[in-house]
N, C-alpha and C positions, 0 to 999 in steps of 0.2 A: 153522393160519398160511398152506399154499399158496395158498388162497383168497384172503387177505389181501395176499402177494404178487403173485398175478394182479393184484388189481385195482389195486394201487400202479403195476405196470409197465404197464398198457393204460389206466389212468385218468390217471395222471400223467407217469410216464415217457415213453411215445410222445405225449403231447399237446406241443403246441407251448408253449415256454415264454413266449413274450413275451405270449400269450392267456391261459395259463391259469389266472392269478393273478388275471385283471380280473373285477369284477363279474358274478356269477352263471356263469360258465365251469366255476370249480372244483368245483361243487356238481353232484350226481348229482340232486339231491330240487328245486332253485328251478324250474328250469323246467318239469320235467314235473309238477311240484304246480300253476304256472300255467296250464300246458293242462289238465288237469285241470278247474281250478277253470272254466276258460274255457269248455269243454265241459258241465257241468253247468248254468252259466248259462244258455249259448244253448239248450239242448235240454230244460233241465228248470226250473231254479230261475226264469228270467227270465219265460217265457210263464205259469207259474203265478203270479207276483208281477203281471204284467200282466194277467191273465183279466179281472178284473173292474173293471179301471182305464181309463181315456181314454188313448190314444198320447199319448209327450211330444211338445211340438213341438221341442225341439231346433235352432232353425234358425244360430242365432247358433253356439252349440257347432261345429254340423258346418261352418259357413263359416271359422272360427277352425281348427277341427282340418285342412281342407281345404289352407289355407293356410301351417298349420305343416307338413303333407308334402309340399308344393312346394318348401319352404324348405329341408328337411332333405333330402328324395333332391336337390334341384340342388346342394346342400354334399357330400353325398357321392361326386357324379360329380363336383364340383370336388375334391374331396380323392385322387380316383384318379388324376387328370390330374395335381396338382401332387405325386403321389408319383413319375410316369414316363410314364403311359398317353399313346401319340402319339407320344414323345419317345424316351426312353431305350428304354422297353416298346414291342414288337411285339404286331402279332396271330397271329403264330406260335407256334411253342412256345419257352415257358422255362423253363428248370431252376430248379426251386424254392431258393429262397434263405432260410434262417429266420436270418439273420443281424440283427445289430441296427445295420445301416447304414440311413441315413434314409430310402432311398425303402421298400424293405422291410420297414422296422417303419410306418409309415406304411399302407402297405399290409394289416399285420395291424390296426392300430387302427381302420381303416377297415370291415375288417370286422366286428370287434365290434360299433363304432355301428350295421353296419348289421342286425345280429342283435337291437340294443335295438329297433330302428324297427321290425321284425319282430314284437318282442311289442307296440308300441303298436298296430298293425297290426288286431289283437284287436280293441280298442276298436271297429271298422265296426261289425263282427255284434252287441256289446253296443247299439250305436247302435240295429240294425236290429229289436233285442228291446223295446225303449224305447218305438219308433215303431210297434210293434205289424206291421213287415213282413217277416211272414214268411217269405210269398213270394220275397223276395230272401234268405230263408238256405235256400241250397241245399247240396246233397255238396259240387258244385264249388267253395263259397264257403268253407265250413269247412273242407274237404281244404287246399284251397290254401292258407290262412292256416296253419293247423296244420302242415302238411307243409312251408314253407319256413321257420317256425322252430326245427323240428328240423333242417333241411340246415343253416340257417346257423350254430345251436349246433355240429354235427357240423364243417362244414367251416372255425369259426372256429377251434376246440379243436385241433384236429390239422391243417389244411391252411392256415391262412392265407396263403398265398405268392400271387404274380403271376395263376399261371391262373384259380385260383379266383376270384380279384377281376374277370374278366372279365364274366362272370356279372352280379356287383352294379352292374358300370358301365353294364350295356345295361339292365339292370332300373329302375335307378332313374333311368333316363333315360325309360323308357316311361312311369314312376310320374311323373315331374313333368308329362308331357303327360295323364297320366289326370284326377289331380289337379286341374290344370287347367280340365279338363272339367266335372269335380264340381262345383268351385266357382263357375262358370258357370253351371252347371244349378239353383244356389240362387238366382240372380236374378233368380226370376217365369218365369209359364209363357211369355211371348215368348221373352224366352231359353231356355228348355226346348223352343220350337217349331221355335227354327231350328239347334238344336244337334240336333234326331230324326233329322238327317239325316248325321251323324257319330257313333251310334251303333253300326253297325257296323264304321266303321272303326277305331273303339277295341278293340275284340276282335279286329277283323284284327292290328292293332300289334301286341296282346298276344301273338296267336300267330306273327308272326314273327320276335319275340324269341325262341321258344324254339326255332323252327328253327336261328335265327343260333347261340344259345349250341350248339345239338346238333350242329352242324357247325364250330363250335370245340374242343367238347372231343372230337370224332372223331379231330383230329389226332393225339390220345395213345398213338393207337395206332399210327402208324408209327414202325418201328424208328428212326426220327433223332430220335423225341420220348421216353427211357425214364423216365420218370414213373409213379409211383404208378397202378395203374390201378382202386384201390379208390374214391378221390374220383370217378374220372372215370365208373365206369361205376355210382354212387348218382347219381350229378348226370343222366347220362345218363336213366337209367331216370325220375327226378322228371322231367325237362323230357318225358320221353313223353307220359306220365301226363297231366301239365298240360295239354299240347296237346291231346290226344284229348278232356279234361274241355271244354275253350274251343272245340274244334272243336264237340265237340257240340252246347254252349250256342247257339254261331253258327248250325247248320242249324237246330235247334230254333227260334230266334225270329228269325232274319232271312231264311233260306232259304226255309221254308216258306211264312215270311207272304207274300213277292214271289209263289211259285206260285202261293196263294190269289186273289192281286188278278190274277193271269192267266187 
């Protein structure tokens, strides 16, 4: 009986009541099952399926997928701003507000929508598998996608508040830029050649977002910002790991290539 009570306390009573009953949030099984299925397809089932098959083209699907991502991420940025960012909400410490007032409630629902979008992001890796682009399925790529789903699920379930939404605001802004670049890359070799100069810049922008989010999160350690340190520590750890992985990617693909040319 004690185990049942502990489960109910930590899984339901401690959860944010505004998000815990939204689709996928309340179940301890569905999202882990999706992630396991994703990993199984990407690392084993998918490559085996494609072993003796020609790669699928999927160009039209990819173009529409990129357009969807641009619109979806722009919408999430707009929703965060309409919830009060840069008007009623400052970039400094904000105390958690778990109320059902319009602004805080919109923040919570926007975080849930972001979690759903991070699940949709997993489609990218499946596209790589079906196109036989195994070289693009790096540890960085898989870790980044899986960890973002888990982080957003955790934050949305327990801490769907203003300070945790800052990362969404920054990340979705970066994704609008990133997916615009990806969409333009599908327009042919001439466009790809023009865009090649911007490849390092896209990775740099991604690293800068991690630095901005880390600096923002660090203010939670100030005595004047008495917020829970559990989500802060989790977020900072995730941000540092991602920064290091992206920095290593940048160094391997851009810094060394420049040195070779020199």
